[in-house]
VOGU-380704 format. One line per field, with one value per residue: residue number from 0; residue in one letter; chain; x, z, y negated of N, C-alpha, C in turn. Coordinates in steps of 0.2 Angstrom, whole numbers. Example, Ala and Ser with C-alpha at 12.3 -4.5 7.8 and 13.67 -1.06 7.14 Angstrom:
BEGIN
seq = [0	1];
type = [A	S];
mol = [A	A];
nx = [66	64];
nz = [39	35];
ny = [28	11];
cax = [62	68];
caz = [39	36];
cay = [22	5];
cx = [66	64];
cz = [39	39];
cy = [16	0];
This chain:
BEGIN
seq = [0	1	2	3	4	5	6	7	8	9	10	11	12	13	14	15	16	17	18	19	20	21	22	23	24	25	26	27	28	29	30	31	32	33	34	35	36	37	38	39	40	41	42	43	44	45	46	47	48	49	50	51	52	53	54	55	56	57	58	59	60	61	62	63	64	65	66	67	68	69	70	71	72	73	74	75	76	77	78	79	80	81	82	83	84	85	86	87	88	89	90	91	92	93	94	95	96	97	98	99	100	101	102	103	104	105	106	107	108	109	110	111	112	113	114	115	116	117	118	119	120	121	122	123	124	125	126	127	128	129	130	131	132	133	134	135	136	137	138	139	140	141	142	143	144	145	146	147	148	149	150	151	152	153	154	155	156	157	158	159	160	161	162	163	164	165	166	167	168	169	170	171	172	173	174	175	176	177	178	179	180	181	182];
type = [M	S	E	P	K	R	V	A	I	L	I	S	G	R	G	S	N	M	K	A	L	I	E	K	A	Q	G	Y	E	V	A	L	V	A	S	N	K	V	H	A	P	G	L	D	T	A	R	T	L	G	V	P	T	F	A	F	E	A	K	R	E	E	F	E	E	A	L	E	R	A	L	S	D	H	R	I	G	T	I	A	L	A	G	Y	M	R	I	L	T	P	A	F	I	A	R	W	R	G	E	P	T	A	V	A	A	M	E	V	R	D	G	I	A	S	L	Q	H	G	G	T	P	P	A	F	R	C	H	G	C	H	L	A	L	I	H	H	R	L	H	A	A	Q	Q	L	G	C	T	F	V	I	G	G	A	A	F	N	S	P	S	F	R	N	Q	L	R	A	R	L	Q	I	A	Y	I	E	S	T	W	C	R	R	R	A	C];
mol = [A	A	A	A	A	A	A	A	A	A	A	A	A	A	A	A	A	A	A	A	A	A	A	A	A	A	A	A	A	A	A	A	A	A	A	A	A	A	A	A	A	A	A	A	A	A	A	A	A	A	A	A	A	A	A	A	A	A	A	A	A	A	A	A	A	A	A	A	A	A	A	A	A	A	A	A	A	A	A	A	A	A	A	A	A	A	A	A	A	A	A	A	A	A	A	A	A	A	A	A	A	A	A	A	A	A	A	A	A	A	A	A	A	A	A	A	A	A	A	A	A	A	A	A	A	A	A	A	A	A	A	A	A	A	A	A	A	A	A	A	A	A	A	A	A	A	A	A	A	A	A	A	A	A	A	A	A	A	A	A	A	A	A	A	A	A	A	A	A	A	A	A	A	A	A	A	A	A	A	A	A	A	A];
nx = [-718	-723	-718	-724	-714	-703	-696	-698	-690	-693	-685	-680	-670	-657	-659	-661	-669	-672	-660	-660	-671	-666	-655	-661	-669	-681	-689	-692	-686	-675	-676	-673	-669	-676	-677	-684	-673	-659	-647	-648	-642	-645	-645	-632	-629	-638	-632	-620	-624	-627	-639	-649	-651	-663	-664	-673	-676	-690	-705	-720	-729	-722	-710	-716	-721	-708	-703	-713	-709	-696	-699	-707	-697	-690	-697	-704	-716	-720	-720	-711	-712	-701	-695	-698	-702	-712	-729	-739	-748	-765	-768	-756	-756	-767	-765	-756	-765	-773	-785	-797	-793	-800	-809	-809	-811	-804	-807	-799	-799	-795	-783	-789	-792	-804	-810	-818	-831	-826	-823	-824	-822	-831	-822	-810	-811	-806	-792	-784	-784	-793	-788	-775	-779	-783	-772	-764	-771	-770	-756	-755	-763	-755	-743	-750	-751	-761	-769	-777	-788	-803	-813	-828	-838	-850	-852	-841	-840	-832	-826	-825	-816	-805	-800	-798	-786	-778	-774	-783	-792	-807	-817	-830	-846	-859	-876	-887	-905	-919	-935	-937	-944	-942	-929];
nz = [-315	-313	-303	-294	-289	-297	-309	-325	-337	-350	-363	-376	-379	-372	-358	-347	-337	-333	-328	-315	-309	-307	-298	-289	-283	-271	-262	-274	-287	-302	-313	-328	-343	-356	-374	-389	-398	-404	-402	-391	-381	-367	-364	-364	-351	-342	-342	-337	-324	-320	-323	-331	-349	-365	-381	-397	-414	-423	-431	-423	-417	-418	-411	-399	-395	-393	-383	-373	-371	-364	-353	-346	-345	-336	-325	-324	-315	-316	-327	-332	-342	-347	-357	-367	-384	-391	-397	-387	-392	-388	-385	-380	-368	-362	-358	-349	-339	-336	-345	-357	-373	-386	-393	-401	-412	-420	-431	-436	-449	-459	-466	-467	-462	-452	-449	-435	-426	-420	-409	-401	-387	-385	-380	-384	-398	-415	-414	-419	-413	-417	-431	-426	-420	-431	-439	-429	-430	-442	-443	-434	-441	-453	-445	-441	-453	-462	-479	-483	-480	-472	-470	-464	-466	-464	-480	-483	-469	-453	-449	-461	-469	-460	-464	-477	-475	-470	-480	-485	-498	-509	-510	-514	-514	-503	-502	-492	-490	-485	-479	-477	-466	-457	-454];
ny = [-408	-424	-438	-452	-461	-461	-469	-475	-486	-496	-503	-515	-524	-532	-530	-538	-540	-526	-523	-530	-524	-511	-513	-519	-510	-503	-492	-485	-475	-478	-469	-466	-474	-480	-483	-491	-494	-489	-495	-504	-515	-516	-502	-497	-505	-498	-486	-489	-492	-479	-474	-463	-462	-464	-465	-468	-471	-473	-470	-477	-468	-456	-459	-462	-447	-441	-449	-447	-432	-434	-442	-433	-423	-429	-431	-442	-454	-467	-481	-495	-509	-518	-531	-524	-523	-518	-513	-501	-486	-485	-472	-467	-475	-472	-459	-461	-466	-458	-456	-449	-453	-449	-436	-420	-406	-390	-379	-363	-351	-337	-344	-357	-373	-381	-397	-403	-411	-423	-437	-454	-464	-480	-489	-486	-487	-492	-492	-483	-471	-460	-457	-454	-441	-434	-433	-426	-413	-410	-408	-397	-388	-385	-379	-367	-361	-364	-367	-374	-388	-394	-407	-417	-430	-444	-454	-467	-469	-473	-461	-456	-464	-464	-451	-451	-461	-452	-446	-434	-428	-432	-419	-415	-423	-423	-426	-432	-434	-443	-449	-467	-471	-462	-460];
cax = [-722	-721	-717	-725	-708	-697	-698	-694	-690	-693	-683	-679	-664	-652	-661	-658	-675	-671	-655	-663	-675	-661	-651	-665	-674	-682	-695	-693	-679	-675	-675	-673	-670	-679	-678	-685	-668	-653	-641	-651	-636	-647	-643	-625	-630	-640	-627	-614	-627	-628	-645	-648	-655	-666	-665	-675	-680	-695	-713	-723	-732	-717	-707	-720	-720	-702	-703	-717	-705	-692	-703	-708	-691	-686	-702	-707	-723	-721	-717	-711	-711	-696	-693	-700	-705	-716	-735	-740	-754	-771	-768	-751	-758	-773	-763	-753	-769	-777	-791	-797	-795	-804	-808	-808	-810	-803	-808	-795	-801	-793	-780	-793	-794	-810	-809	-825	-832	-822	-827	-820	-826	-831	-817	-804	-812	-803	-786	-779	-785	-796	-783	-771	-781	-783	-765	-762	-775	-767	-749	-757	-765	-749	-740	-753	-750	-767	-767	-784	-791	-810	-816	-833	-840	-854	-849	-839	-841	-826	-822	-823	-811	-799	-799	-794	-780	-774	-772	-786	-794	-813	-818	-836	-850	-865	-881	-894	-910	-923	-938	-936	-947	-940	-921];
caz = [-310	-312	-296	-295	-287	-301	-313	-331	-339	-357	-365	-383	-380	-367	-352	-340	-332	-332	-323	-310	-306	-305	-294	-282	-282	-265	-263	-280	-291	-309	-316	-334	-347	-363	-380	-397	-403	-402	-401	-388	-376	-361	-363	-360	-345	-339	-341	-332	-316	-317	-325	-338	-354	-370	-386	-403	-418	-427	-432	-417	-415	-417	-405	-392	-394	-391	-377	-368	-369	-361	-347	-343	-343	-331	-320	-322	-314	-317	-333	-331	-348	-346	-362	-372	-389	-397	-393	-386	-393	-383	-384	-376	-362	-359	-356	-342	-335	-336	-347	-363	-379	-390	-394	-407	-412	-426	-431	-441	-451	-465	-469	-468	-456	-452	-443	-433	-420	-417	-406	-398	-383	-387	-378	-389	-405	-419	-412	-421	-409	-422	-435	-423	-419	-438	-440	-425	-432	-450	-441	-431	-447	-455	-440	-441	-460	-466	-486	-486	-473	-474	-466	-466	-463	-469	-484	-480	-461	-450	-450	-469	-469	-457	-467	-482	-472	-467	-486	-486	-503	-508	-516	-517	-509	-501	-501	-486	-492	-480	-480	-473	-459	-453	-453];
cay = [-413	-431	-441	-458	-466	-459	-475	-476	-492	-497	-509	-515	-527	-533	-527	-542	-537	-519	-523	-532	-518	-505	-515	-521	-504	-501	-488	-481	-474	-479	-462	-466	-481	-479	-490	-489	-496	-485	-500	-510	-517	-513	-495	-498	-508	-493	-481	-491	-492	-473	-472	-459	-466	-461	-470	-465	-475	-469	-474	-478	-461	-451	-462	-459	-442	-440	-453	-441	-427	-436	-444	-426	-419	-433	-430	-449	-454	-474	-484	-502	-513	-525	-534	-519	-527	-514	-512	-495	-486	-484	-465	-466	-479	-467	-452	-462	-468	-451	-455	-447	-458	-446	-428	-417	-398	-389	-371	-361	-345	-334	-349	-363	-377	-386	-403	-404	-414	-430	-443	-459	-469	-486	-494	-485	-487	-497	-493	-477	-464	-455	-456	-449	-435	-431	-431	-421	-407	-408	-405	-390	-383	-384	-375	-362	-358	-366	-369	-378	-391	-396	-412	-419	-436	-448	-457	-473	-471	-474	-455	-455	-469	-462	-444	-455	-463	-446	-443	-429	-430	-430	-412	-416	-428	-420	-431	-431	-438	-445	-456	-473	-471	-456	-460];
cx = [-720	-721	-718	-718	-703	-700	-694	-695	-688	-690	-682	-673	-659	-653	-659	-663	-674	-664	-657	-667	-672	-657	-655	-670	-675	-688	-697	-686	-680	-672	-671	-674	-672	-680	-680	-679	-663	-647	-643	-645	-638	-645	-637	-625	-632	-635	-622	-617	-628	-634	-646	-653	-657	-667	-667	-678	-683	-701	-716	-725	-726	-712	-710	-720	-714	-700	-706	-713	-699	-694	-704	-702	-688	-691	-704	-714	-725	-718	-716	-709	-706	-692	-694	-705	-710	-723	-736	-746	-759	-770	-763	-753	-763	-771	-759	-758	-775	-785	-791	-799	-800	-804	-810	-808	-808	-804	-803	-798	-799	-787	-781	-795	-799	-810	-817	-826	-828	-827	-822	-824	-826	-825	-810	-805	-808	-795	-781	-781	-788	-791	-777	-772	-781	-775	-762	-765	-772	-760	-750	-758	-759	-745	-743	-754	-756	-765	-772	-786	-798	-811	-822	-835	-845	-850	-848	-840	-833	-822	-820	-817	-804	-796	-795	-787	-775	-772	-777	-790	-802	-813	-825	-840	-856	-871	-886	-899	-915	-928	-937	-938	-945	-933	-920];
cz = [-310	-305	-298	-293	-292	-307	-319	-334	-346	-359	-373	-385	-375	-361	-346	-335	-328	-326	-316	-305	-304	-299	-287	-281	-274	-266	-269	-283	-298	-311	-324	-337	-353	-368	-386	-401	-400	-400	-396	-383	-368	-360	-360	-353	-341	-337	-337	-325	-315	-319	-332	-343	-361	-375	-393	-408	-423	-428	-425	-413	-413	-412	-398	-390	-391	-384	-372	-366	-363	-355	-343	-341	-336	-324	-319	-320	-315	-322	-331	-339	-346	-353	-367	-377	-393	-392	-393	-388	-387	-380	-378	-368	-358	-355	-349	-337	-333	-340	-355	-368	-385	-390	-399	-407	-419	-426	-437	-443	-458	-469	-470	-462	-458	-446	-442	-426	-417	-414	-402	-393	-385	-385	-381	-395	-408	-416	-415	-419	-413	-426	-432	-423	-426	-440	-436	-428	-438	-447	-438	-437	-451	-452	-440	-448	-464	-473	-488	-480	-475	-468	-468	-462	-467	-473	-481	-473	-458	-451	-456	-470	-467	-460	-473	-481	-471	-474	-488	-493	-504	-513	-517	-512	-510	-499	-497	-488	-486	-482	-475	-467	-455	-451	-447];
cy = [-419	-434	-448	-463	-465	-464	-474	-483	-493	-503	-510	-521	-527	-530	-530	-540	-529	-519	-524	-527	-513	-508	-517	-516	-503	-498	-485	-480	-474	-473	-461	-473	-479	-485	-487	-492	-493	-489	-505	-510	-514	-506	-493	-499	-503	-487	-482	-491	-484	-470	-468	-463	-461	-466	-466	-470	-471	-473	-473	-472	-456	-452	-460	-452	-440	-443	-448	-436	-429	-438	-439	-423	-424	-434	-439	-450	-462	-476	-491	-505	-519	-527	-528	-523	-523	-512	-504	-493	-483	-477	-464	-469	-475	-461	-453	-465	-463	-451	-453	-452	-456	-439	-426	-409	-397	-381	-368	-353	-343	-341	-356	-366	-381	-391	-403	-408	-419	-435	-447	-463	-475	-490	-493	-484	-493	-498	-487	-472	-459	-452	-452	-442	-431	-429	-426	-414	-405	-405	-397	-384	-381	-379	-368	-357	-360	-368	-373	-382	-394	-400	-415	-426	-439	-453	-464	-475	-471	-467	-454	-458	-466	-455	-447	-457	-459	-442	-435	-433	-428	-424	-413	-421	-425	-426	-429	-436	-438	-450	-462	-473	-467	-456	-464];
């Protein structure tokens, strides 16, 4: 269970702001210092001040997944960015604000995964949330032993393009015809 007064500080470099936050802490506890750079000098400063550290260099989504585990392990309730030089994904931010950024479903039957019903609220569109969900479902399908994945979307729609970005390949195109006035 996270506790609001347990703070994690994210840094990318020396951590001069982090040091001040640790030394002047009143009403909160700095319970973790985390960095996307394993050799960030601020990590040594945090250790010297007796604060646990976490460092991991990876692509943004992979780093954020590992960071989330570290934050959970340390029961962090508040995050402070102190010279952190990487943009956090909207999905990560939303999880900490308690907002859904996107929803999707996947049905698995006989080793075949079907990606279904994806949606992203307007405020989070064009930020990679839908693509992240596709990647997450592809990973889940692999973990479940699926040998085939099916996805469907209107030709050249954002969903279609995201599926291509996720390296799904077109097996066939199905046309839907309608009269102009009825569409």
